[in-house]
C-alpha positions in Angstrom: 163.8 290.1 174.1 160.8 287.5 175.0 160.4 288.6 178.3 160.4 292.5 177.4 156.7 291.3 175.7 155.5 289.2 177.6 155.2 288.7 181.1 157.4 286.4 181.9 160.2 286.0 183.6 163.3 285.9 182.6 164.6 283.2 184.6 161.9 281.2 183.2 162.6 281.9 179.7 165.7 280.6 180.7 165.0 277.4 182.3 162.4 277.0 179.2 165.6 277.0 176.3 167.6 275.2 178.2 165.1 272.4 178.5 164.2 271.9 175.1 167.9 272.6 173.7 168.5 269.6 176.5 165.5 267.6 174.4 167.8 268.7 171.0 164.2 270.6 170.1 166.0 274.0 169.6 169.4 275.1 168.9 171.3 277.5 169.1 172.9 280.3 166.0 174.9 283.9 165.8 172.3 286.6 165.5 174.4 288.4 162.8 172.5 291.5 162.8 173.4 291.3 166.4 175.5 289.7 168.1 174.8 290.0 171.8 172.0 288.3 170.7 171.0 284.9 170.3 168.9 283.1 168.1 166.9 279.7 168.9 165.5 277.6 165.9 164.0 274.6 165.8 165.9 271.0 164.8 164.5 269.0 161.7 163.6 266.5 163.9 161.4 268.3 165.9 159.8 269.7 162.7 158.9 266.1 160.9 157.3 264.8 164.5 
């Protein structure tokens, strides 16, 4: 997890992910190797700009 590899609090990371999703910059996808986790991927629109 991100917060385990950084000194950033989990609440801060969750808020940042929420903001990125609201701005349609990332999307959530299932992690097929471990269904307990989610993957966050850049949206196609975010890649072009």
